N, C-alpha and C positions, 0 to 999 in steps of 0.2 A: 380237250378233256385231255387232261393227263392218266395214262394209264396206271393200274395199279400195280404193276409188276414191271420192276426196273430191275436191267442188270447191273452186276458189280464185276469190275475188273481187275484183279489183284496186282500187283505193283511190289516193287521193293521199296523204292525212295522216289520214284519217279512220278506217283499219282496227279500230283498237281499239272507237270511239266507235260502229261499225256493229256489232261483234260482241256489246258489250255490249247496246246495243238488242234485238237478233234475239234473245238469251236472256232478255231481262224480256218482250218479246211473246208467244213459245212457252212451253206449263208444263214441257214434257219434254226443258228443256235449259239447258246451263251452261257456263262460263267453262274453256277446258281450259288452255293456256300462252301466254304473250305472250312472246315476243323481241325484243330491240332490235338495232339494226344496231350491229357492231364496226366496229372499222377497216379490217378486208381487206372486209365486206359495204358499208361506205362507200364506199370508193375505188371496187370494181366495181361499184355502183348508181347513184353519183352520190346518193346519201340522206345526208343529215346523221347522223354519227353519235351514237348515242343514241335516233335516231327510234324507234318502233315498227316492228320489219320484217315480222312476221306477230303475228295473234292469232287463236287458233285457239279453236274451239268446237264444241259438239254439240247437236244437234236431233234428238231419237229417236235412231235409228241412224245417223242421216249427221253425219260430221264435216268442216266447214267449216275452211277457212283464208282469214284476210282479209287482205289483202295492201296494203302503202303501196309502190306501185312507182314514183310517180312521177304526172303528169300527161298521160303519153303516151297510156293507153288509159283506160276507162271501161268497167263493165258494160252489157248491151244487152238487150233482148229475144229474141235468137237464142238464148240457154240461160236458162231460167224454170227456175222449182222449183212443181211442182204438189204443191198440201198437201190432204192430205184429212183433212177435220174430222168427226168423229164423231157429233157435236151441233151442233145448229144454233146454240145459245149461243156455243162456240166459234167453230164459222165466223163468226160477227157479229162476233166481237171480234178475230179475227184480221185480218177484212178492214176493221175501222175502226181498228186499230193500224198497219197496214203501209200503209192508203193514206193516213195523215196527210200531209201536205208532200208526196205525190208524185204520179201521175197514172192515172189510170183508163183501159185499154186496151179492156177489155171488161166493161160495168157488171155489178155483182152483184145480179143477179136469177135467174128460172127457164128452165132451158133445157130441153130433149128430154133432156140425158145426165145433168141434175144438177136438182137441186131447187132450191141456191144455186150460182151460179157466179160468179164475176168474173175477171178478168186486169188487174194493175196492175203498176206500175212506184214502188216507193217512192222515200223522201226522197235515198237512197243512189243510187237507178240501178238496185239489183237489181228483178229483176222475178218476181212471183210469181201461181200460179195457186189461187184458194181454192176447194175444192168441200167440197160436204156430202154426204159418202156414208159408207162404208164401206171400212177397210182391205182386207177378205177379196176386195171389187170390184177392186181395182186391186193384187195381189201381196203385200199385207200392208207394203210400205212405207209411212211417213206422208208423206215427202218424197221427191219423186220428179223428176230433171234431164229436162229436157224442150228437147229439140233443136228448133229452127225453121231449115226451111232456105230463104233467102229470096235475091234477085237472081241471080246467077250460079247457086248453088247450088240453087236450085227445081225441085223436080222430081227429085232426087237422095236424097229419104231413103231409100227401101226400098233402093236400091243400096249407101247407107250401113249399112243393116241388116245386109245380107246381109254385107258386108264386116268389119263388128266380128263377125260370127258367128266367121270365120276367124282372129280376132286372140285371143279372149276364151273362156274354156272355160265350160261350161255352160250356154252360150246357149241360150234358150226364146222364140222368138217368141209370144205371146198374143193380136196381133190387130194384121190392118193394113188400117183403110178407108181406101177410097179417093173420089175427088168422081166422081159421076158425069156424063152429062150434063144440060147446064143448070144446073149450079153455079154457084156466085159464083165459083168457082175455075177452073181447067185440070183439064177430063177426065184423070182415071188419077194424078193428083198424088195424095200420101195427105192423106188428111184427119188421120189421128189412127193412130199405130201405138205398140204398146207392145210391151217384149224384156226379158227379164230376161239378165244375163250376170255372171259372178263372184258370183252369189247377191245381184244388185242390178236393182231396177227402171230401166229408163229409157223416156222417150216423145219419141216423132218425130212431126213435122207439116213438109208442104211449104207455101208462100205464093208464090202467082203475084203478088201483089197488090204494087204500088211501097212497098216500105220505104228506110228511112235506113239501118237496121242489118243487118249481117250478122255470122257469127262472127268473132272477136275475141279478143285473150289478155283482154280484159274480163273475161270468164268463161274459164278453163279448167280441166281434170279432172285431179287428180293421181293416176297409178298407183304406189301404195305397194307396192315392190317386195322380196321375202324376199332373194334373193341378185344377184349379177352375172347367171345366168344369165335369170334372170325378167327383170330390165333390158334386157338385148341381146334377149330375144324380143322386148317391148313395143315398147322402141322402134324395133328395124328394121323390124319387120311396119308400127307405124303412120307412121312417114317414108316409105315407099313411095310417091312420086307427090307427096308435100308438100315442106315443107321442114325443114330442121334451124334451132335458134335456140339461145340459150347456158343451159346450166347445167341441160341435160334437158330443154329445152323444146322444143318441133314442133309443128309444124301437118300434121294428115293432109291427104290427097288432097282432101277435102271443106273444108276451112280451120278445123276444129276444134281448138282449141289443147289440147296435153297436157302434162305433166309427169311423167318417168319417173323416178322416185327411189327407190333403196334404201332402206329405213327406217333404217339401219346409218348414212346420212348425216346422217340428222337428230340420231341421237345423237350422233356427232362434234361436230356444230355447235352443239350445248349441254350439250358437256361443261361441268364446273367449271373445268375447267383453260384457263383462257382464252387459254394460249399454243397449247396445242394446237387449240382452237376456231377460233383465226384462224386456225391453217396450216392445215386443213382446208377452212375457206371461201375461203380464198385460192387453193386448188387447185381448187376446184369452181368458183370462177369463171371459170378459165380453159379449160373444157371445155365440150363442145357435148353427146355423150353422153356422161352421168356413169359412169367408171372407179374403182369403189370400192377396188381394191388401190392405185393411186396416191394416192386420198385419205386412204387408211388408212396409205401409207407417209409421206406429209406430216404428218398426225396424231401420227404417233409419233417424226417427226423422223429416220426411218433413209432419206428419199428422197437422191439422189445430190444 
């Protein structure tokens, strides 16, 4: 079953190249859909008409969106992707392919928690944690988004887990390990946590070490909503204490970027009727929280 929450990776012009690279690295992966900027999307974003807007791809049960948003943001390690490799051969291969042209953040070697593990940033700036282990030990998901709370967010990972439990259904805390006295990081901060929401696994950690990065639009999380009621629930809950942006984007009170989007919107924006799709896109570009009824009216040409 496809998960409700999909990561979005922000690029300048490399979205399609990155998507093709990732689907070549992982065995259980495929390209899904490539969309290009039309006139309305180009005018609203400042990107050239005809440029790839999004390249969608799947790895195991997790769908990703690679977005060409321009040079403003870049992915960084504040949100990385924990990968469970079930054989040593797969683990070695993933590390070798993903580390080519990238940067090693933690060496690929044996640790207390894994026979082989490493943390890297690939050549496109996306961060991965490669771990040789068993899917059953981490809840069954092969790719798990991992949130690192740094800078002024450091120490708030546990609070965030508790907050998300009030927003998303089916929340289950798997574990929350904290630093003790004499640890390399501040005592009481979360060393590693894992929880499930909406049937999907997530990880969190705090880091009191001085980092240059923190949460940004470079990696955001898309919530695929079935209707306006779901859209309103997630948007209104997550934006409290945070800040609104355009086109369904927001930052929650921890600085994590989300996109709250009804699935019907994507259908309208990709409709074969170019004029209808352009009208829907233009209407969406003028909104903060998505109002699907108004976009539907624009799509059908029935708005006043």
